[in-house]
N, C-alpha and C positions, 0 to 999 in steps of 0.2 A: 505494499499501500504506500502510495507516495504521499510525503508531507507536504504541506501547503507553505509555500514561502510566505514568511511574515513580514519580509522587507526590513530595512535597516530602519534606525531610529530616525535619519535625516528624511526618510520617505514617509513618515507617519504622518497622518493628518493633523492640521492644527485646528483647534476649536476655539472660536471668537465667542466670548459672551456678548449678549445683546445689552445695548446701552440701558441704563436705569433712568427713571423718570427721576427728575429732582423735585423736591419739595411736595407742593400739593397738585403737581401736575397730574391730570387724569387722561385716560385714553379717550380720544374724541368719540363720541357715539353716533353712528351714522343711521339715519332713516332709511329703513329697507321694507321692502313689501313681503309680508309673510306668505305661507305657502297657499293659503286660502285665497289670498289677494291674487297672487301670480296664476293660481289655477284659474280665477274669473278671468284675468286678462288674457291669458292664453288661449281660453276658450273662445273668446270672440276674434282673436288674433288668427288662430287656427281656421276658422270658417273663411275668412277673408283671404288667407294664404291659398285655400283649397280653390277659390274662385280664380286666383290669379292676381288680385287686386294689389295685395301687399307682399311684399317679398323678404323683407329683413326688418330686424328691430335694435333697438340699444337700450340698455340699461345704465342710469346713473344714481348712484347713491352719494349723499350730501348730509351735513349737519342738519339743514333745516327741511329739505325734501328729498323724496326719491321720485325718480321719473323714469317711463317708459315710454320710449320714443317708438314711433311706428312709422316705417319708412317704404315706400314704393321701390326703390333701388338703393343699394348701398352706396353710400356717399352723398345722398341727397338730403335736402332738408326733409325734417320729418313732417308726414302729412298730419298725424296726431301726436300729442304729448298727454299721456295721462300722469298725473302728479298726485303724490300722497304728500300732505304738509299737516302733520299733526298740531302745529300751532294754530291752523284754521278750524280745527274740529269743534270747538265750542260755539264759534260764530257763524261760519258759512258751511261748515263740513270739510272733513280732511281731504275729499278726493275731487278732483276736476279734470275735465277733459278740455285740452286746449288746440285750435286748428293751428294750420300753419302760419296763418297771418297774426297770430297771437289772440285772437279772439277766444274767450272762454265759452264754450259751448253748452257745458252743464257743469254744475258744482252741487255737492250734497255729501251726505254722512253715510250713504249705502252705495258702496261700489257698483253693484250689479246694475242699479237703477241708474247712475251716473254713466255707466258704459253703453246703455241703451241707445244714446244720442250717436254713437258710431256704428252699432250693431244692427245693420238694415236685416229686415226680416228676408227670408229664401222665398223666390220667385219660380213659380211651375213654368217652364219653357215647354211649349209645344203645342 
């Protein structure tokens, strides 16, 4: 049975510790979509992808908001942005759908109802 070559000490990996935070500095909490929210968004997105209307998406998480951008093609401006802003939850609702020009199409506290503005019903062709 052959022995494994352990290498010399000069070939060993060097382990560097992560820098520690100083004082009261806390890690930045980012706003994110949870599994249920992403499921609702992707359900609507998937229907439009199936019809060939939409082809790509991008997700951005920030300190104040999370954005799901819906794109017709990669590299283009988003057709729609689904935005989650917890700071607005008490006043206007945490969710909104914004069109390409910046107009807020719908805002509210129920994501499924807000998404209805971009979820067109299926049409029977024939």
